[in-house]
C-alpha positions in Angstrom: -11.8 -39.1 49.7 -10.1 -42.4 48.7 -8.6 -42.0 45.2 -10.0 -45.4 44.3 -13.6 -44.1 44.9 -13.2 -40.9 42.9 -14.9 -40.6 39.5 -12.6 -40.3 36.6 -12.1 -37.1 34.7 -10.6 -37.7 31.3 -8.2 -35.0 29.9 -8.4 -34.0 26.2 -5.1 -34.0 24.3 -5.7 -30.5 23.1 -6.0 -29.1 26.6 -2.7 -30.9 27.6 -0.9 -29.6 24.6 -2.0 -26.0 25.1 -1.0 -26.1 28.8 2.4 -27.6 27.8 3.0 -24.8 25.3 1.9 -22.2 27.9 3.9 -23.5 30.8 7.1 -23.9 28.8 6.9 -20.4 27.4 6.9 -17.8 30.2 7.1 -15.1 27.6 3.5 -15.9 26.7 2.4 -14.2 29.9 3.7 -10.9 28.5 2.0 -11.2 25.2 -1.2 -9.4 26.0 -1.2 -7.4 22.8 -4.8 -7.9 21.8 -8.1 -9.3 23.0 -7.5 -12.7 21.3 -4.2 -13.3 23.0 -5.6 -12.1 26.3 -8.7 -14.3 26.1 -6.6 -17.3 25.2 -4.2 -16.7 28.1 -7.2 -16.3 30.5 -8.6 -19.6 29.3 -5.3 -21.3 29.9 -4.9 -19.8 33.4 -8.5 -20.9 34.1 -7.7 -24.5 32.9 -4.8 -24.7 35.3 -7.0 -23.4 38.2 -9.7 -26.0 37.3 -7.1 -28.8 37.2 -5.9 -27.9 40.7 -9.5 -28.0 41.9 -10.4 -31.1 40.0 -7.4 -33.0 41.4 -9.1 -33.1 44.8 -12.5 -34.2 43.4 -11.6 -36.5 40.6 -9.1 -39.1 39.5 -7.5 -37.3 36.6 -6.9 -39.7 33.7 -5.6 -39.5 30.2 -6.2 -42.3 27.6 -3.5 -43.9 25.6 -5.2 -42.4 22.6 -5.0 -38.8 23.9 -1.5 -39.4 25.2 -0.5 -40.6 21.8 -1.7 -37.3 20.3 0.4 -35.4 22.8 3.5 -37.5 22.0 3.0 -37.0 18.3 2.9 -33.3 18.8 6.1 -33.4 20.8 7.8 -35.6 18.2 7.0 -33.0 15.5 8.1 -30.0 17.6 11.5 -28.3 18.0 11.4 -28.5 21.8 11.3 -32.2 22.2 13.5 -32.4 25.3 11.7 -29.6 27.1 8.3 -30.9 26.3 9.1 -34.5 27.4 10.4 -33.2 30.7 7.3 -31.1 31.1 5.0 -34.0 30.3 6.6 -36.3 32.8 6.4 -33.6 35.5 2.8 -32.8 34.6 1.7 -36.5 34.8 3.4 -36.7 38.2 2.1 -33.3 39.5 -1.5 -34.3 39.1 -1.0 -38.0 39.6 -2.6 -38.7 36.3 -3.6 -42.3 35.4 -2.9 -43.6 31.9 -5.5 -46.0 30.7 -6.2 -47.9 27.4 -9.0 -46.5 25.3 -12.4 -47.9 26.5 -15.5 -48.2 24.3 -17.7 -46.7 27.0 -15.4 -43.7 27.3 -14.7 -42.9 23.7 -16.4 -43.4 20.4 -14.8 -42.9 17.0 -17.0 -41.8 14.2 -15.5 -40.9 10.8 -12.8 -38.3 11.5 -14.3 -37.2 14.8 -13.5 -38.7 18.2 -16.2 -37.9 20.8 -14.9 -38.0 24.3 -17.0 -38.2 27.4 -16.9 -39.2 31.0 -19.2 -39.8 34.0 -20.1 -36.2 34.0 -21.4 -36.1 30.4 -24.6 -37.3 29.0 -24.2 -39.9 26.2 -27.4 -38.6 24.7 -25.8 -35.2 24.0 -23.0 -36.8 22.1 -25.4 -38.9 20.0 -27.4 -35.7 19.3 -24.2 -34.0 18.1 -23.4 -36.9 15.8 -26.9 -37.0 14.5 -27.0 -33.3 13.8 -23.6 -33.3 12.1 -24.5 -36.4 10.1 -28.0 -35.6 8.9 -28.7 -31.9 9.5 -25.6 -29.9 8.9 -24.7 -31.9 5.8 -28.2 -31.7 4.4 -28.8 -35.4 4.3 -32.2 -36.3 3.1 -34.7 -39.0 4.1 -36.8 -39.8 1.1 -37.0 -36.2 0.0 -37.4 -34.6 3.4 -34.6 -33.2 5.4 -34.3 -34.3 9.0 -35.5 -31.5 11.3 -34.4 -30.7 14.8 -37.2 -32.7 16.6 -36.4 -35.8 14.5 -32.7 -35.4 15.3 -33.5 -35.4 19.0 -35.8 -38.4 18.8 -33.3 -40.3 16.6 -30.4 -39.5 19.0 -32.4 -40.9 21.9 -33.4 -44.0 19.9 -29.8 -44.6 18.9 -28.7 -44.4 22.6 -31.5 -46.8 23.6 -31.1 -49.0 20.5 -34.8 -48.7 20.3 -35.9 -50.3 17.0 -39.5 -49.3 17.5 -38.7 -45.6 17.9 -36.5 -45.7 14.9 -39.3 -47.3 12.9 -41.7 -44.6 14.1 -39.4 -41.9 12.9 -39.0 -43.5 9.5 -42.8 -44.0 9.1 -43.1 -40.2 9.0 -40.7 -40.1 6.1 -41.6 -41.2 2.6 -40.9 -44.8 1.4 -38.5 -47.0 3.2 -37.3 -49.7 1.0 -34.5 -51.6 2.7 -34.4 -53.6 5.9 -31.8 -53.8 8.6 -31.5 -55.4 12.0 -30.7 -53.7 15.3 -30.7 -56.1 18.2 -32.5 -58.8 16.3 -35.4 -56.5 15.4 -36.2 -55.7 11.8 -36.5 -52.1 11.0 -37.3 -50.4 7.7 -35.0 -47.7 6.6 -34.3 -45.5 3.6 -31.2 -46.5 1.8 -29.9 -43.0 2.1 -29.7 -43.6 5.9 -27.0 -46.2 5.4 -25.2 -45.2 8.6 -28.0 -45.7 11.1 -26.8 -49.1 12.1 -23.2 -47.8 12.5 -24.5 -45.0 14.7 -26.4 -47.3 17.0 -23.4 -49.6 17.3 -21.3 -46.8 18.6 -23.3 -46.9 21.8 
């Protein structure tokens, strides 16, 4: 398969950092003292195996944002020279592209960075954001907490930027007293849902 026709698979900084620590510390292979260490080692070995398989199916890519996280880790470590040498070899070994951050590949929300690629469903990420924002933190809509079904509907509405669906959800809540605009459509919303426009704009 021509590398130009392959779908991109974006690598997360945490995966690269863990592989770097593993491959530059052969002694880790001997540290099977407990289940936790053994499980972690097996995950790392599995990731290496998956990368070798993925190399033939995908164009492996790391964003400048993720690469920056790796470089910051290296800068703060005591093994700078060894880690830099490993990183250069790693990028070459898997022929990894380095691309600027793209809006349709990453979205930043508060302190969370949600990463996804062609294999992921944008709806799942919206659902995760919605659940974190309004369910786990016990946010209230006019006195009623957002339940699971509403979170799913809201996540889909956010992905679709569907003002009518958003309005339908809010009609089931108590009073909606403020007005906002999404794609030139007026929707009523409870002032406690101040972030709904921000959520929609992520996508």
